[in-house]
C-alpha positions as CSV (number, residue, x, y, z in Angstrom):
1,M,-45.6,35.7,51.7
2,L,-42.8,33.5,52.5
3,T,-43.7,31.2,49.4
4,T,-41.9,27.9,49.8
5,T,-40.1,25.9,47.2
6,I,-37.4,23.7,46.6
7,V,-34.4,24.0,44.3
8,G,-35.3,21.1,42.0
9,S,-34.3,17.5,42.8
10,L,-35.4,15.0,45.2
11,P,-34.0,11.6,45.9
12,K,-35.2,8.8,43.5
13,P,-36.9,5.7,44.7
14,P,-34.5,2.8,45.1
15,W,-36.5,0.7,42.4
16,L,-35.9,3.5,40.0
17,A,-32.1,4.3,40.8
18,E,-29.4,3.5,43.0
19,P,-30.1,5.7,46.2
20,Q,-27.8,8.5,47.2
21,R,-25.7,8.5,44.1
22,L,-25.2,11.1,41.5
23,W,-25.5,9.7,37.9
24,A,-27.1,6.7,39.2
25,P,-28.1,4.2,36.5
26,W,-31.3,3.3,36.0
27,R,-32.4,0.0,37.5
28,L,-35.5,-0.4,35.4
29,P,-35.2,-1.9,31.9
30,A,-36.0,0.2,28.8
31,D,-39.4,-1.1,28.4
32,Q,-40.6,0.0,31.9
33,L,-38.5,3.2,32.4
34,A,-40.9,5.7,31.4
35,E,-43.6,4.4,33.4
36,G,-41.4,4.1,36.4
37,Q,-40.3,7.6,36.0
38,R,-43.9,9.0,35.8
39,D,-44.6,7.1,39.3
40,A,-41.6,8.6,40.8
41,V,-42.7,12.2,39.6
42,L,-46.1,11.4,41.2
43,V,-44.3,10.4,44.6
44,A,-42.1,13.4,44.4
45,L,-45.2,15.8,43.9
46,K,-47.3,14.3,46.5
47,A,-44.2,14.3,49.0
48,Q,-43.9,18.1,48.3
49,E,-47.8,18.7,48.5
50,A,-47.9,16.7,51.8
51,A,-45.1,18.9,53.2
52,G,-46.9,22.0,52.3
53,I,-44.5,23.2,49.8
54,D,-46.2,26.1,47.6
55,V,-44.1,25.7,44.5
56,V,-43.4,22.4,43.5
57,T,-41.3,20.5,41.0
58,D,-40.9,17.3,39.4
59,G,-38.1,16.1,41.6
60,E,-36.0,15.6,38.4
61,Q,-37.1,12.2,38.7
62,T,-36.8,11.6,34.8
63,R,-33.0,12.5,34.6
64,Q,-30.0,11.0,35.7
65,H,-28.0,14.1,35.8
66,F,-29.4,17.9,35.9
67,V,-27.1,18.7,33.1
68,H,-26.8,15.5,30.9
69,G,-30.5,15.0,31.2
70,F,-31.1,17.8,28.9
71,L,-28.1,17.1,26.6
72,E,-29.2,13.7,26.0
73,S,-31.6,14.7,23.5
74,L,-29.6,17.1,21.5
75,E,-27.7,16.6,18.1
76,G,-24.2,17.5,18.1
77,I,-23.1,15.8,21.3
78,D,-21.7,12.3,21.2
79,F,-22.6,10.4,24.3
80,T,-20.7,7.4,23.0
81,R,-17.3,8.8,23.3
82,R,-17.0,9.9,26.8
83,V,-13.9,11.4,28.3
84,T,-12.9,12.3,32.0
85,I,-12.3,16.0,32.6
86,G,-12.0,18.3,35.6
87,I,-15.0,20.4,36.0
88,R,-15.9,23.5,38.2
89,A,-12.2,24.9,37.9
90,D,-11.0,21.0,38.6
91,R,-12.8,20.7,41.7
92,Y,-13.4,17.3,40.9
93,L,-13.4,14.8,37.9
94,A,-16.5,13.6,35.8
95,E,-16.9,11.5,32.7
96,V,-18.6,13.7,30.1
97,P,-19.9,13.6,26.4
98,I,-18.1,15.5,23.7
99,V,-19.5,18.2,21.4
100,V,-18.7,16.9,17.7
101,G,-21.0,18.9,15.5
102,P,-23.4,22.0,15.6
103,I,-25.8,21.9,18.7
104,R,-29.5,21.3,17.6
105,R,-32.7,20.7,19.3
106,T,-34.7,18.7,16.8
107,R,-37.6,17.6,19.2
108,A,-38.9,18.6,22.6
109,V,-36.9,17.1,25.5
110,H,-39.3,17.6,28.6
111,A,-42.5,18.4,27.1
112,A,-44.3,15.1,28.0
113,G,-42.9,15.3,31.6
114,V,-44.1,18.6,32.1
115,T,-47.5,17.7,30.8
116,F,-47.7,15.0,33.1
117,A,-46.6,16.8,36.1
118,R,-49.0,19.9,35.4
119,A,-51.8,17.2,35.0
120,N,-50.9,16.0,38.5
121,T,-50.9,18.9,40.8
122,G,-52.7,22.0,41.2
123,H,-49.9,23.7,42.6
124,R,-47.5,26.2,40.8
125,L,-45.1,24.4,39.0
126,K,-41.3,25.1,38.4
127,F,-39.2,23.1,36.2
128,T,-35.4,23.3,36.0
129,L,-32.8,23.4,33.3
130,P,-29.1,23.6,33.4
131,G,-27.6,27.1,32.7
132,P,-25.6,27.7,29.6
133,M,-22.2,28.3,31.6
134,T,-22.7,25.1,33.6
135,I,-23.6,23.0,30.5
136,V,-20.3,24.4,28.9
137,D,-18.3,23.4,32.0
138,T,-19.8,19.9,31.9
139,L,-18.7,18.6,28.9
140,A,-15.8,18.3,26.5
141,D,-15.8,20.6,23.0
142,E,-13.9,19.3,20.0
143,F,-16.0,21.6,17.8
144,Y,-16.6,25.2,18.5
145,G,-13.4,25.7,20.5
146,D,-15.0,29.1,22.2
147,R,-16.8,28.7,25.3
148,P,-18.8,31.8,25.1
149,R,-19.7,31.0,21.7
150,L,-20.8,27.6,22.9
151,A,-22.7,28.9,25.8
152,L,-24.8,31.1,23.3
153,E,-25.5,27.9,21.3
154,F,-26.7,26.2,24.3
155,A,-28.7,29.3,25.5
156,R,-30.5,29.4,22.1
157,V,-31.7,25.8,22.3
158,L,-32.6,26.2,26.2
159,N,-34.7,29.1,25.1
160,E,-36.5,27.0,22.6
161,E,-37.2,24.3,25.1
162,A,-38.1,26.6,28.0
163,R,-40.8,28.8,25.7
164,E,-42.3,25.3,25.1
165,L,-42.5,24.4,28.7
166,A,-44.1,27.9,29.7
167,A,-46.9,27.3,27.0
168,L,-47.5,23.9,28.8
169,G,-48.3,25.4,32.0
170,V,-44.8,25.8,34.0
171,D,-45.1,28.8,36.1
172,V,-41.2,29.1,36.8
173,V,-38.3,28.0,34.5
174,Q,-35.0,27.9,36.7
175,F,-31.7,27.7,35.3
176,D,-29.1,26.1,37.4
177,E,-25.7,27.9,37.3
178,P,-23.3,26.6,40.1
179,A,-20.5,27.5,37.5
180,F,-21.4,31.2,38.7
181,N,-19.8,30.7,41.9
182,V,-16.7,29.4,40.2
183,Y,-15.8,31.5,36.9
184,L,-16.5,35.0,38.4
185,D,-14.8,37.1,35.8
186,D,-16.7,35.1,32.9
187,V,-20.0,35.7,34.6
188,E,-19.5,39.4,33.8
189,R,-17.9,38.8,30.4
190,W,-20.6,36.4,29.0
191,G,-22.3,34.4,31.4
192,I,-25.2,37.1,32.1
193,D,-25.5,37.4,28.2
194,A,-25.9,33.8,27.9
195,L,-28.5,33.6,30.6
196,H,-30.5,36.5,28.9
197,R,-30.5,34.5,25.6
198,A,-32.1,31.6,27.5
199,I,-34.8,33.7,29.0
200,D,-35.5,35.7,26.2
201,G,-39.4,36.2,25.5
202,L,-40.4,33.9,28.2
203,A,-44.0,34.2,29.3
204,C,-43.4,32.8,32.8
205,R,-41.3,33.6,36.0
206,T,-37.6,33.0,35.4
207,A,-34.9,32.1,38.0
208,V,-31.4,31.3,38.3
209,H,-30.0,29.0,40.9
210,I,-26.3,29.6,42.1
211,C,-24.9,27.4,44.8
212,Y,-21.8,25.8,46.1
213,G,-22.9,22.6,44.9
214,Y,-24.4,19.2,45.8
215,G,-23.6,17.9,49.4
216,I,-20.8,15.7,48.2
217,R,-17.2,15.1,49.3
218,A,-15.5,17.1,46.5
219,N,-17.8,20.2,47.3
220,I,-17.6,19.8,51.1
221,E,-13.9,19.9,50.9
222,W,-13.8,22.7,48.4
223,K,-15.8,24.7,50.8
224,R,-13.2,24.3,53.7
225,T,-10.8,26.2,51.6
226,L,-12.9,29.3,51.2
227,G,-12.3,30.9,54.4
228,D,-14.3,32.3,57.2
229,E,-16.6,34.2,54.7
230,W,-17.8,33.0,51.4
231,R,-18.0,36.1,49.4
232,Q,-18.4,34.8,45.7
233,Y,-22.0,36.1,45.7
234,E,-20.6,39.6,46.2
235,T,-19.4,39.8,42.7
236,T,-22.6,38.0,40.9
237,F,-25.2,39.4,42.9
238,P,-24.9,43.1,41.6
239,L,-24.8,41.6,38.1
240,L,-28.0,39.8,38.7
241,A,-29.5,42.7,40.2
242,R,-29.2,44.4,36.9
243,S,-30.4,41.4,35.0
244,R,-33.7,40.4,33.5
245,I,-33.8,37.3,35.8
246,D,-36.8,37.6,38.0
247,Q,-35.6,35.4,41.0
248,V,-32.2,34.3,42.3
249,S,-31.6,31.0,44.2
250,L,-28.8,30.9,46.7
251,E,-27.2,28.9,49.6
252,C,-27.6,30.1,53.2
253,A,-28.4,27.6,55.6
254,N,-25.2,26.3,57.7
255,S,-22.8,28.3,55.5
256,R,-20.5,31.1,55.6
257,V,-22.2,33.4,53.2
258,P,-22.6,36.8,55.0
259,V,-26.3,37.3,55.0
260,S,-25.9,41.0,54.3
261,L,-25.0,40.1,50.6
262,L,-28.5,39.3,50.2
263,G,-29.0,43.1,50.2
264,L,-27.3,43.2,46.9
265,L,-30.0,41.5,45.2
266,R,-32.7,44.5,45.5
267,G,-35.6,44.1,43.3
268,K,-35.4,40.5,42.8
269,D,-37.2,37.5,44.4
270,V,-34.9,35.7,46.6
271,L,-35.0,32.0,47.2
272,V,-33.1,31.8,50.2
273,G,-31.5,28.3,51.1
274,A,-33.0,27.5,54.6
275,V,-32.1,23.8,54.5
276,D,-28.5,22.3,54.4
277,V,-28.5,19.7,51.8
278,A,-24.7,18.6,52.7
279,S,-25.8,17.3,56.1
280,D,-28.1,14.2,57.0
281,V,-28.8,16.3,60.2
282,V,-32.6,17.5,59.8
283,E,-33.1,21.1,60.9
284,T,-35.6,22.1,63.6
285,P,-38.5,24.5,62.5
286,E,-37.0,27.0,64.7
287,Q,-33.5,26.8,63.0
288,V,-35.2,27.3,59.7
289,A,-37.1,30.3,61.3
290,A,-33.9,31.7,62.3
291,T,-32.4,31.6,59.0
292,I,-35.3,33.2,57.4
293,R,-35.5,36.0,60.1
294,R,-32.0,37.0,59.2
295,A,-32.7,37.0,55.5
296,M,-35.7,39.3,56.2
297,A,-33.3,41.7,57.5
298,F,-32.2,42.3,53.8
299,V,-35.2,41.0,51.7
300,P,-38.7,42.0,52.2
301,P,-41.1,38.8,53.2
302,A,-43.1,39.5,50.1
303,R,-40.0,38.8,48.0
304,L,-38.5,36.1,50.1
305,Y,-39.0,32.4,49.1
306,P,-37.8,29.9,51.9
307,S,-36.1,26.9,49.9
308,T,-33.3,24.4,50.0
309,N,-29.7,25.2,49.6
310,C,-29.2,22.7,46.4
311,G,-30.8,19.7,45.0
312,M,-31.4,16.8,47.4
313,A,-30.6,13.9,44.9
314,P,-27.8,12.5,47.0
315,L,-29.9,12.5,50.3
316,S,-32.0,9.6,51.4
317,R,-35.7,9.9,51.0
318,E,-36.2,9.7,54.7
319,V,-33.9,12.7,55.5
320,A,-34.9,14.8,52.4
321,Y,-38.7,14.4,53.2
322,A,-38.1,15.4,57.0
323,K,-36.2,18.4,55.8
324,L,-39.2,19.2,53.8
325,D,-41.4,19.3,56.6
326,A,-38.8,21.4,58.7
327,L,-39.0,23.9,55.8
328,T,-42.4,24.6,55.9
329,A,-42.8,24.3,59.7
330,G,-40.2,26.8,60.2
331,T,-41.7,29.1,57.7
332,A,-45.0,28.8,59.4
333,I,-43.3,30.0,62.5
334,V,-42.2,33.3,60.7
335,R,-45.6,33.7,58.9
336,A,-47.5,33.6,62.2
337,E,-45.0,36.3,63.6
338,L,-46.0,38.5,60.5
339,G,-49.6,37.9,61.2
340,R,-50.1,35.6,58.2
341,S,-51.2,32.0,57.8
C-alpha cells in the first residue's frame, strides 16, 4: 500500500557528466565510459534503497537524454546531421537528429544495463523508455513525412526492446509521454494506438508518464501561461482509463492540476507526483503527506504510488536525495495513519 517510486532520472555524478544540465556531455573518455556509467547506476540504486524507495530505477545514468539515449542505437536516424527545431509545440528549441531511412532496431539497446541493474538490487525494478509520440516530437523527419506512421514505427521497435527487458527481469516498463500534455487531439487520434503497440504482449506491468516537463526555465515559463487551473489531464485521463496501460504517472505537487481529475483514472494505478522537481526547496514530510491525502480522496491507497513529478536529472544530487527522503518520510506518515507500516 502506498508503494513509492520515482519517475526515472536522478542527477548524474559530476565525474560522469556536467551537473544540473540536460543533454550534458560525458566527462569520461570512451574507453572508461561504460565502467563509469555502471558505477553511477550503483550509486543511483543505493541512493533509492537508502531512502526507502520501493520500486527503483537505474536513474537513467547511461543516457544523456531520455529520448536520444534510445534513438542512438537505431538504424534510420542520422545523428551526424543535427538540426535545431521547436519541440513541444515550439515551447523551446532543441538540436535533434534526422530520420533518413526505415527505422530498425538491429540489436538490444538497454539489455546490458538492465542485466547489471537487476543483478545489483533486490527491489522491484522499473525501466523507462521514451513514448512514441514524444520521440516523434524530438527529432526531424526527412523520410516518412507522416507523424502517426512514424510513431507506429517507433512503437514497433519500442515493443521489441520492452519485451526483451521484461524477459531480463524488469518489473515495470514505463513510457515517458510529456507530449501527451501538448498535442491533446493527437493523443486521441493516434497517440493511444501507438502506446498500445508499444506495450503489446508485455509480460510485466506497464506505465505511462505524463507531466509538464523538467524543471527548466522554458517549462516553468510555459506553466505560467496555463491559467489558474491546468486541465490538460482532463482530456487524456479518460482515454487512458479505457486503455490497456496499467499505471499512469502524473504531476501533482506544487501544481495547479485539480486533484479531482485523478478520479478520471478509475481502475488504474496512479503514480502521483508528491515531490516538485522544478524547485530546489525540499518538501517537508508533512507536505508530501498532505499531497498523498488529497490524492486518496480520488484514488484508493492500494492503487496510489507516491512518486516524483518528473525526472530529477537537472537537480543537484544533494537536493534530489533530500527529496527522496522527504517522499518516503511523508509516505510513512500516511501509512501509519492507515494502520500500515
